[in-house]
Structure formats: C-alpha cells, structure tokens
C-alpha positions in Angstrom: 28.5 19.6 -49.5 30.9 19.8 -46.9 31.3 21.7 -44.0 33.8 23.2 -42.6 34.3 20.9 -38.2 35.4 24.0 -36.8 36.0 24.6 -32.8 32.4 25.8 -33.0 30.7 23.2 -33.9 32.7 20.8 -32.3 31.7 22.6 -29.1 28.3 22.7 -30.0 28.5 18.8 -30.6 30.2 18.5 -27.3 27.2 20.9 -25.4 24.2 18.8 -27.4 26.1 15.6 -25.5 26.9 16.6 -22.4 22.9 18.4 -22.8 21.1 14.4 -23.6 23.9 12.7 -20.6 22.6 15.5 -18.1 19.3 14.5 -19.1 19.4 11.0 -19.3 21.0 11.1 -15.6 18.7 13.3 -14.2 16.6 10.8 -11.4 12.6 10.4 -12.1 10.1 12.7 -9.8 9.4 11.1 -6.3 5.9 9.3 -7.3 3.9 9.3 -3.6 3.0 6.2 -1.8 -0.3 4.5 -2.3 -2.6 4.6 -0.1 -2.6 0.7 1.8 -5.4 -1.1 0.6 -8.2 -3.3 2.9 -8.2 -7.3 3.0 -10.1 -8.5 1.0 -11.5 -11.9 -0.3 -9.2 -12.4 -3.1 -6.9 -11.3 -0.8 -3.8 -13.7 -1.3 -0.3 -14.0 0.4 2.3 -13.9 -2.8 3.9 -17.0 -1.0 1.8 -19.0 0.4 -1.1 -18.3 -2.8 -2.9 -18.8 0.3 -6.4 -15.9 0.9 -4.9 -13.6 3.5 -8.6 -13.9 5.6 -7.6 -17.5 6.9 -4.4 -16.0 8.7 -4.5 -14.9 12.4 -2.3 -12.1 13.0 -0.3 -9.0 11.0 -0.1 -8.7 7.3 1.7 -7.3 4.7 1.2 -5.3 1.4 3.7 -4.0 -0.7 3.2 -1.9 -3.8 5.1 -1.4 -7.0 6.2 1.0 -9.0 3.0 0.1 -12.6 1.4 -2.0 -10.8 -2.2 -0.7 -8.8 -3.1 -3.8 -6.7 -0.4 -4.5 -4.0 1.2 -7.8 -3.2 0.2 -9.1 -0.7 1.9 -11.5 2.5 1.0 -13.4 5.3 3.2 -13.1 7.8 5.3 -9.5 8.2 9.2 -12.4 7.8 7.5 -12.3 4.4 7.7 -8.1 3.6 11.3 -8.0 4.7 12.2 -11.5 2.8 10.6 -9.9 -0.3 12.2 -6.4 -0.5 16.1 -9.0 0.2 15.6 -11.3 -2.0 16.9 -10.5 -5.3 14.9 -12.1 -7.7 12.4 -9.8 -6.1 10.9 -7.0 -7.8 12.7 -3.6 -6.4 10.8 -0.3 -7.7 8.9 0.0 -4.5 6.4 2.5 -3.9 5.0 1.5 0.0 4.7 -0.6 1.8 2.2 -1.2 4.6 2.7 -3.9 8.0 -0.2 -3.9 10.5 -0.4 -1.7 13.3 -0.8 -4.2 16.4 -1.3 -1.5 18.2 -4.9 -0.4 16.7 -6.0 -2.7 16.8 -8.5 -4.9 19.0 -8.0 -8.3 17.2 -5.4 -11.1 17.2 -6.8 -12.8 14.9 -8.3 -10.3 11.9 -6.7 -7.1 12.3 -8.9 -3.9 12.1 -9.8 -2.2 9.4 -7.0 1.0 9.0 -5.5 -1.0 11.3 -2.3 0.4 8.5 1.1 1.8 9.2 4.4 2.9 7.3 6.8 -0.2 7.4 9.3 2.0 7.7 7.6 3.6 11.0 6.7 0.8 12.5 8.2 -0.8 15.8 8.9 -4.5 15.9 9.1 -6.9 18.1 11.3 -9.7 17.3 11.8 -12.8 18.7 9.1 -12.7 21.3 6.9 -16.0 22.0 4.8 -14.3 19.2 3.5 -17.6 16.6 1.9 -15.9 13.5 -0.1 -16.1 10.9 1.6 -19.5 8.8 2.3 -21.1 12.3 6.2 -19.5 13.2 7.5 -17.1 15.4 6.8 -13.7 13.9 8.0 -10.1 14.6 5.3 -8.2 16.0 4.9 -4.7 14.5 3.4 -1.4 16.0 2.9 1.9 15.2 3.9 3.5 18.5 7.3 2.2 20.6 6.4 2.5 24.0 3.6 -0.1 23.2 5.9 -2.6 21.2 8.3 -2.5 24.7 5.2 -3.1 26.1 4.0 -6.5 24.2 7.4 -7.2 24.7 7.7 -7.2 28.5 4.9 -9.8 28.0 6.2 -11.9 25.4 10.2 -12.2 24.8 12.0 -10.5 22.6 13.3 -7.2 21.9 11.9 -3.9 19.5 13.4 -2.4 17.0 13.2 -0.1 13.8 12.2 -1.4 10.2 16.0 -0.6 9.0 17.2 -2.4 12.7 15.3 -6.2 12.3 18.6 -8.2 12.0 19.1 -10.1 8.3 19.6 -13.2 9.8 16.3 -12.6 11.5 13.9 -12.5 8.5 15.1 -16.5 7.7 15.8 -17.8 10.7 12.6 -20.4 10.7 
C-alpha cells in the first residue's frame, strides 16, 4: 500500500525532525558540585603519585562527572594545569583548594579549610615555596588576608579567572 505524500505529511515530518533536533540540543541540567573531601592516607597526587599527607602547603581537588572520588593535587599550580591541559577530562563538576586563611597549619591545612577554587583569591609570584618544592600560588577565601600575605611575602593578588596561563607553566 502506498501513502500519498502530501504537504501535511511533509509538514508533520519536518515538525518531528525539528522537535527531535531541539531535544538533542537542550543543555543538560547542571549537577550541583559535590562537597569537598578531606585528605586521607589514600589521597595521592595526580601528577606526582605521592601521598598528599607527605607534602606541606595548600592542596587541591577536582571532581569529574561520573566519579565519586576527587582527583587530588599536591600543589595549586597543578589544579590550574589540569584545567588547561587538553588531554585531561573537561566534565569538571567541582574544584576546591585549601583556604589558607582558615588554616592554622601551613604544613597540613586544617580539616574543613576548603573553598571553591573560583571563589578564592590567589597570591602569585610570592616567596612562598609549596609542597612540591617550587613556588606556588597561595589561595585565600578573604581578599584582605591575601593582601596581607602578599604584603609580607611579595607577589600579587589575583582572582581565579585572572591567574595567567604563563604563570601556571613557569617552573
């Protein structure tokens, strides 16, 4: 049996194709960021494969969609590098760094001293040497604390989006 092709049939097909195309293009609902996890003996740095408790200074963690455990970092510059490298996953659902203004210990930042990386202020180009033995960015949740640190240790205070890419790659 043959069905006659009419303008009504053509319009119905075009409408169906349009609806399917629009449904495929609808952005996914944004999943809320998971809460930061505390460093345990199982937390190993992504790039150095060393236990985080063996390194002093601020640390970072990145959550990737579909994974319950964060990717851990022993240095703050590594957090930025991970987000810039094309070979690393881009389905990031949360990034956290230690808020050094909330931590009493620079060797091992306090439990709960985490802040969303995009909300932190970073002191860069200071005399601070991080856990990997190289100059590193120092994150603070309060800009006044970051300014005070920079006044004592040199460097400049920048927001997450303003950390220069050339700074991240500098040794």
